[in-house]
N, C-alpha and C positions, 0 to 999 in steps of 0.2 A: 285472272286466275293463272297461277304458275303452270308452265308446261309440264304435263304428266308424262311419266314413262309409259312405253308401250308394253302391255301385258300379253296381248295376243296379236300376232301378225299373220293374216291369211293372204297368201300370195298366189294369184292365178290358179285357184283351186277349182277343179272340175271333177265330177264323179259320174261314172256310168256303170249300170248293171246290164251287161250285154249291150243292146242297142239303145236301152232306155237311159237318157241323160237326166240325172237328178240334180246336179249342180253345174252351173255354167260360168266358168271363169270369175270366181268370187275373189275380190280384193277388198280387204277390210283391216283396219287397225283398231284395237280396243285398248283403252288406256287403263292404267292401274287406278284402282279406287273408284271406278265408275260402275253404275248399274246400266248395262247395255241390253236393250231388248231386240230380239229378232221377231218381227211381226209379219204374219202372213197366213193365208188359209192352209188347211190340210193339203199336203202334197207339194208345198212350196219348196221343200228341201231343208227346213229348219232342223229337224231331228237328225238328218244325215250329217249336217254341218257340225252340230254340237257333239255328236258321237265321234267325229274325227278330232275335234278339239280335246275330247276326253281321253283319246287314245284307244277307243273301242272300234274304230274303223280307219281306213286309210283312203286318201284321195287317189283318183286315177292319174291326174296330173296336178302339178303345183305343190305347194307345201304349206303346212300349218306350223308356225312357230309359237309355242306357248311357254311363258316364263323363260324366254331366251333359249329354249330347246326345241329342236325339230321333233314333231310328234309322228308316230308314237314313241315315247321314251319312258321306261319303267320308273325311274326316279322322279320324273316330272309328274307322272300319273299319281304318285303318292302325295303330291302337293295340291291336288285338285279334288274337290268334292263334286260328285255327279249325282243328280237325282233324275232318274228316268221317268218317262210318262207313266209306266206301270210300276206298281209297288213290288219290289223283290223282297218280300218278307216271308218268314217262316211262321205260318198261321198257328201251328200247334205248339209254338213256344210263346213265352211271355215277352213283353216288350223288353224287359231287362235282359232276358236270354238272347234276344235278337241283337241288342246293343253290345252285349259281351262278345258275341260271335264276331261281329263286324269289327269291333275294337281290337280283337286278337289278330284279325287279318291285317289290320293297320299296324300291328306290332306294338300296341300300347300295353304297358305292364300293368299289373293289378291295381296299384294305388292310383296311377294316372287314369286307368280305365274307369274306376269308380268316380273320380273327380269329374271327368269329361261326361260320363253318363248323367250325373246329377246336373251339370251345367247345361247340356243340350236339351234335356227334358224340361228343365226350367224355362229355357228360351222358347220352346214350342208349347209350353203350358200343358204338359202331360205328366207332371211329377206324380199326381195322384193316381195315375193309371200305369205306373211302372211295372207292377207285378201282374197285370191283367193279361190274359191270353190275347194274342193279336187277332185270333178268330172272333173275339168279342168286341173288337174295335169297330167303330163306324168308318165309312170311307174317308171322311175328313181327318179322323184320328190317324188312319194309316198313312195319309199324305204327310201329316206332321211328323210321324215317326220316321218316315223315309227321309225327311229333311234332317231330323236329328242325327240319323245314321251318317248322312253325307257330311255332317259337321264334326263328327267325333274327333277326327285327326287335325282339327284346326286348319283347314285348307286355305291357301292364299287366294285361290280362285274357286268360285262356286258356280257350277253350271247346272241350270235348272230347266228341264224340258217340260213345259206345260205344268208347272207345279201346282196350280190351283184349278185344274180342269175338274168340273163336276162339284166344285166347292161352293157353299152358299156365301153370300156377300159378307156376312159378319165374320165368318171364319177366314175368308180371303183377306180381309183387313188385318186380322190377327197375324196371318202368315206374312203379309207385307210389312207389318210392324217389326217382325223378326228379321226380315231382310234388311230393313233400314238400320236396325241395331247392329247387325253384322257389318254392313257397309260403313257405318260410322266408326267401326273398329278397324277399318282398313281393308276389308275383304272386297275384292273385285267380283262382281256378279254378272253373269250372262244368263238371261232368261228368255225362253221362247214363249210366245203367247199368240192367241188370236182374239184376246179380249181387249177391246179398245180402251177401256178405262185403266187397265193395267199398263198399257203402252204409255199413257200419260205420266205414269209414275217413274219412268226410266229417264236417266240423264240424256241418253241418246238412243236412237232407234236405227235399225237396218230393216228396210221394207223388202220383203222377199215375195217373188211371184214366179211360179213355174221354173224354179231352180236358179233364178237370176236375182241379184241384189239391185233393186230399181231405184233406191234412194237411201241416203244416210244423213242423219242430222238430229238435233234435239226436237222434241215435239213442237216447240214454239217455231223453230226454223222451218220445219216441214209444212206447218200450217201457213206460215208467212209466205213461203216460196210458192205455194199453190193458191194463195188467197182464199183459204178455207178456214172454217171455224172448228173443225174436228179432225182427229187423226184418220177417222174412217173416210171422210171426204177427201183428205189429202192422199190417202192410199189409192182411192179410186182415180184421182187425177194422174198420179204417177203410174198406176197400172194401165191406164188407157193410152199413155203416151210413152214411147221409149225415152228413158232418162239416163243420162250418164252420171253414175254416182261419183 
């Protein structure tokens, strides 16, 4: 495989809130065009790290270079799609009104707005529910609408924080089908998860535990290096022994 360009470079990043250390000297390169998973339990530091990459937080020490720019950088933020763990939707508006609101924030003009709204709702299979109030959406539909909003401005980098948490397996597959479709079109995707079967779907993984990156590699490599048959077993091996990523 040809050498891919670096999309994200995380250099000696640490984060503290008072005396509480959330991230400990993270070093990681994420390549253009890959699906990269950050896998770890709650409290491992995944959300803090992706918030920094999205420009919503800053590191205490070190630097995050995203799309060749040091974050946070306003122009670069506009090239990123970010989907948070909790849905930031206006429940008393319809899906279309939510999409129009966020599209205007992204600076999309009327014709382009309508084109993109139709495209993203088709991608997440919600076209038939465009005019429905968000308050009448199920939890899974809200997750898909949040994904559609993150995609409106055709981001080069898509950052997804626990995108399928609380989603049933059938819907999770549908969401991952959408990720693959985007990735095949050239979008780089970073996804945080603690779901082991989702970890298997990523090109490469960064295993995180207690604010540290304990291993990096493809699912196949991580299992081979630990002589295990599952990512869960590999994680336990790496988590039990200090490992230089």
